[in-house]
N, C-alpha and C positions, 0 to 999 in steps of 0.2 A: 451559480444557480442555473444559468442557461444550459449548462451541460446536463444537469439533472433533468430539466424540462425536456430536453431533446433525447433523453434515454427512454422516454415513454413512447410506446408505439403509436398511441392515439395522437399525441402531439406531433410526431413525425409525419403521420398521414395528413393531419390538419395543415401543417406547414406546406407539404407537397401540393395539396389541393389549392391553397392560396397562391402558391407560385404559379400554378397553371392558370388560375383565374382569380385575381385579387378582388374582383367585384362580386364574388359569389356571396349570396345572403347567408346569414346564420342558419336559417331554416333549411336551406339546401345543403349546407355543410353538414348539419345534424343528420339529415336524411341519408346522405351518402356515406356517412361514417357510422350510422346506426346508433346514435346517442341522442340525448335530449338537446333542445335549443339552449336552455340555461347552461348546460355543460359546455357547449361550444362557446357561448358568450364568456363564461368564466375563463376558459382556456385561452381564448384569443386575448382577453385582457391581461392575463398573466404573461403570455408570450410577448405582448407589446411592452409591458412594464419591465420585463427582464431583458429587453433589447434583442430578442430573437427575431421578432417582426419589427423591422426598422422603419416601416411606413408603407404607404400605398401610393402609387403614382402610375400615370399612363406612360407606357413606353412608346415614345415618338421616334419613328425612323428618321434619320437625318435627311434622306432624300425627300420625304414628304413635306418638309419645310424648306425645300430648295437649298439644302446643305449636304449634298451627296458626297463631297470630298472629305475623307476621314484620314487623319494622320495621328501617329503616336510620336510624341516629342520628348526626347530625353533632355533634361536640363542639368547643367553643371554650374556650380558656383565657384568663382575664383577666390572668394573670401569666405571663411567659415565664421559667421556671426549669427548666433541663434536668434537674436532679436530681429535682425534684418531678414533672415529666412522666414520667420513667422509672419512678418508684415508682407513679404512677397507672396507667400502661400495664401494669405487672406485676400490680397489684391487679385490673385489668379481666380479665386473663388467667385469674385464679382464679375468675371468675364463670362458672358452667356454662352460662348462657343467653346469653352473649355469644359468638357463633360466629366472628366475624372482627373484626379491628381493623386499620385502614390509616391511616398518616400520609398526609395529603393536602395539596395546594397550594390556596391561596385563603384566604378569611377563616377557615374552620374548620381545626382542627388534626388531627382524627381522624374517621374514618368507621367506625361499628360496625354489625355485623349482629346483631340481638337477636331472640330468640324468647320467646314466653310462651303461656299457655293462653287468655288473653283480652286485649282492649285494656286492661282495668284492670291486668292482669299486666304489660303493657308499661309502663304508668304507674308501677307499683311498681319496675320495673327502672330506669326513668329517675331516680326518686328515689335509688335505690342508687348509680347512676353519679355523680350530683351530690354525694353524700356522700363517695364515694371520692376525688374530686379537689377540691382547694381551688380556689375561684373558677372553677368550670366551669359553662358554660351548654350547653344541648342544643337541637337542632332535629330533629324526628322526621318521617320519611316512612313511612307505613304501607303495607305491601304488600297489595294487594287480591287478586292472583292471580299465581302463579309459573307461567310457561309452560314453562321448562326451565332446567336448570343443567348446566354442563359439568364434567367431571372435571379439566380443565386445558386449557391452550392446545394447539393442534394442533402436532405435531412437524414437520409438512410446511410448506414455504413457502406463502404465501398464494396465489400464482399457479400452484401445482402441479396444481390441479383435483382433488386427492385428498380425498374426503369421509370415507370410512370404510374401514378395512382389511377386506377380504372374509374371511368366516369359512370 
């Protein structure tokens, strides 16, 4: 159903506006898109119910909370046990400085995004990761500079030429 919802131009423009400013009111969205407020409310509810809009959150920069050191950590299991892996992933989710976890293809099993106050703080988090998972090894890539991050994928087809919804 999400695919059908995103085939609609109004829904794509609505999602693009919400990606730019998630706190925009229904009234302002309706005005910018040239439709009624009830139409916007209905569409937002459908997009939320169908999982297109996965939630609303403040995007906090790591440096603003004194955690400017960012690393991507590849995790490899020495033992393939689905139950242990799921418990390990759940334990990682409870760690506040692990911001993302992705199952990946290749030699590694997971890719994590980790933040800390210093490189030594990253080393401490790596020790914690290895303690949480039995028979786990890690490989770390330190981020030197972040140029940009996006709020999510564009709702427009790649070849549409649309860069940003006009304000």
